[in-house]
C-alpha positions in Angstrom: 0.0 0.0 0.0 1.7 3.2 -1.2 1.6 6.7 0.4 -0.7 8.0 -2.4 -3.3 5.4 -1.8 -3.3 6.1 2.0 -3.6 9.9 1.4 -6.5 9.2 -1.1 -8.4 7.2 1.4 -7.8 9.8 4.1 -9.1 12.5 1.9 -12.2 10.5 1.1 -12.9 10.0 4.9 -12.5 13.7 5.5 -14.8 14.6 2.7 -17.4 12.1 4.0 -17.1 13.4 7.5 -17.6 17.0 6.2 -20.7 15.9 4.3 -22.2 14.2 7.4 -21.6 17.3 9.5 -23.2 19.5 6.8 -26.2 17.2 6.4 -26.6 17.1 10.2 -26.5 20.8 10.5 -29.0 21.3 7.6 -31.3 18.6 9.1 -31.1 20.3 12.5 -31.9 23.7 11.0 -34.8 22.2 9.0 -36.2 20.6 12.1 -35.9 23.9 14.0 -37.4 26.2 11.3 -39.8 23.7 9.6 -41.4 24.0 6.2 -43.6 27.0 7.0 -42.6 30.3 5.3 -43.1 32.0 8.7 -41.7 31.5 12.2 -43.1 32.5 15.6 -41.7 35.0 18.2 -42.8 35.7 21.7 -42.8 39.4 22.2 -43.7 39.2 25.8 -45.5 37.2 28.6 -47.6 38.9 31.3 -48.6 36.8 34.3 -51.4 37.6 36.7 -51.7 36.5 40.3 -55.2 35.1 40.7 -55.6 36.2 44.3 -54.3 39.8 44.1 -54.9 40.3 40.3 -51.5 42.0 40.1 -49.8 41.5 36.8 -46.1 41.5 35.8 -43.3 39.7 34.0 -42.9 37.2 36.9 -45.3 35.5 39.3 -45.5 35.1 43.0 -48.0 32.3 43.2 -49.9 32.0 46.5 -50.8 28.4 47.2 -53.6 29.4 49.6 -55.3 32.7 50.3 -57.5 33.5 53.3 -60.6 35.4 52.2 -63.0 37.1 54.6 -66.6 35.9 54.4 -69.8 36.1 56.4 -70.6 32.7 57.9 -73.4 32.5 60.5 -73.4 36.3 61.0 -69.7 36.3 61.8 -66.7 37.3 59.6 -64.3 34.5 59.2 -61.3 33.8 57.0 -61.9 31.0 54.6 -59.0 29.2 52.9 -59.4 29.7 49.1 -57.4 28.6 46.1 -57.0 30.8 43.0 -55.6 29.9 39.7 -53.0 32.1 38.1 -53.3 33.2 34.5 -51.0 34.6 31.8 -51.1 36.2 28.3 -48.4 35.8 25.7 -48.0 38.2 22.8 -46.9 36.1 19.8 -45.7 37.4 16.5 -45.7 35.7 13.1 -42.7 36.7 11.0 -41.9 35.9 7.4 -38.6 34.0 6.9 -38.2 35.9 3.6 -39.1 39.5 4.2 -39.1 40.2 0.4 -41.6 37.4 -0.4 -45.2 38.1 -1.2 -47.4 36.9 1.7 -51.1 36.0 1.9 -53.7 34.9 4.4 -52.7 31.3 3.8 -49.5 32.2 5.6 -51.4 33.0 8.8 -50.7 30.8 11.8 -53.2 29.3 14.1 -52.0 28.5 17.6 -53.7 25.3 18.7 -52.2 24.2 22.0 -49.5 25.0 24.6 -47.4 23.0 27.0 -46.2 24.1 30.4 -43.3 22.5 32.3 -41.6 23.6 35.5 -37.9 23.3 36.4 -35.6 24.5 39.1 -32.1 25.9 38.7 -30.7 23.5 41.2 -31.5 20.5 38.9 -34.1 18.9 41.3 -36.9 18.6 38.8 -38.9 15.5 39.7 -42.6 16.3 39.0 -44.8 15.9 42.0 -41.8 16.0 44.3 -39.6 19.0 43.5 -41.8 20.8 41.0 -45.4 20.8 39.9 -46.6 18.5 37.2 -46.7 20.1 33.7 -49.7 19.9 31.4 -50.9 20.6 27.9 -53.8 23.0 27.1 -55.8 23.8 24.0 -56.4 27.2 22.4 -57.4 28.6 19.0 -55.9 31.9 18.0 -55.1 32.8 14.4 -52.4 35.4 13.8 -51.7 37.0 10.4 -48.2 36.9 9.0 -46.5 40.1 9.9 -48.8 40.6 12.8 -49.1 39.8 16.5 -51.8 38.1 18.6 -52.6 37.5 22.3 -52.9 34.0 23.7 -54.3 33.7 27.2 -53.8 30.6 29.3 -53.6 29.2 32.8 -50.0 29.2 34.1 -50.9 27.6 37.4 -54.1 25.6 37.8 -56.3 25.2 40.9 -55.6 21.5 40.9 -51.9 22.1 40.7 -52.0 23.9 44.1 -53.8 20.9 45.6 -51.1 18.4 44.6 -47.6 17.9 45.9 -45.3 19.7 46.2 -47.4 22.8 46.3 -49.9 21.6 48.9 -47.0 20.9 51.2 -46.4 24.7 51.3 -49.8 25.4 52.9 -49.4 27.0 56.4 -45.6 27.0 55.8 -45.5 23.2 56.2 -41.9 22.1 55.7 -40.3 24.0 52.8 -41.5 27.6 52.6 -40.6 28.5 49.1 -40.2 26.7 45.7 -38.5 28.8 43.0 -39.1 27.6 39.5 -38.9 28.6 35.9 -42.0 27.8 33.9 -41.3 27.0 30.3 -44.3 27.6 28.0 -44.2 26.1 24.5 -46.8 27.1 21.9 -47.7 24.8 19.0 -49.4 25.9 15.8 -49.7 25.5 12.0 -50.1 27.7 9.1 -53.1 27.4 6.7 -51.1 25.0 4.6 -50.7 22.6 7.6 -47.0 23.4 8.2 -46.2 23.1 11.9 -44.5 25.9 13.9 -43.5 26.2 17.5 -41.9 28.7 19.9 -41.0 28.6 23.6 -40.6 31.2 26.4 -39.9 31.2 30.1 -41.2 32.9 33.2 -40.0 33.0 36.8 -42.6 31.5 39.2 -42.1 31.4 43.0 -44.6 29.4 45.0 -45.3 29.9 48.7 -48.1 30.4 51.2 -47.6 34.2 51.1 -49.0 36.5 53.7 -52.6 37.6 53.0 -53.7 41.3 53.0 -55.3 42.5 56.2 
């Protein structure tokens, strides 16, 4: 086996490896961007505390709120659970800004998925963080425009399950700090699927109630 033959084989292997890397990169980019002529952006997420109705870019979620009610002629504080809500502003942007667009390029958001994680890596659902869930919606956004998608970021039932119910009356751990990842799924009017994700800070506790 001469040196020329060895070099020839080596060059072939290098070319093959380069082709594989290029194909992998192209495949990854195709999976990320999809076939749709548009992609989604999250321009902002506003979250609202169900108990106080205060809105902002992050959420202090109260697992239980004491509400004053008249019972038997007396004013008593009744433990109450509120869900927390959010609104995402989502944009639909053309991949080719010079291309002619039409209503067929509009995107309909059909569902969303919420998962919770902690920065310390302790992410077992039902133990360290709340269980995630999928929810349905139906909002159509024209290409080049934006739309608002409302959703529950913390459900009533979530506050009745571990680990959140363990926070009631400051039982054990007093705070659970998480990042909620919200992924929106949709498709354009040709059936091409699109998706986008955003994150919000969510802190859970049995916070003090207003007097």
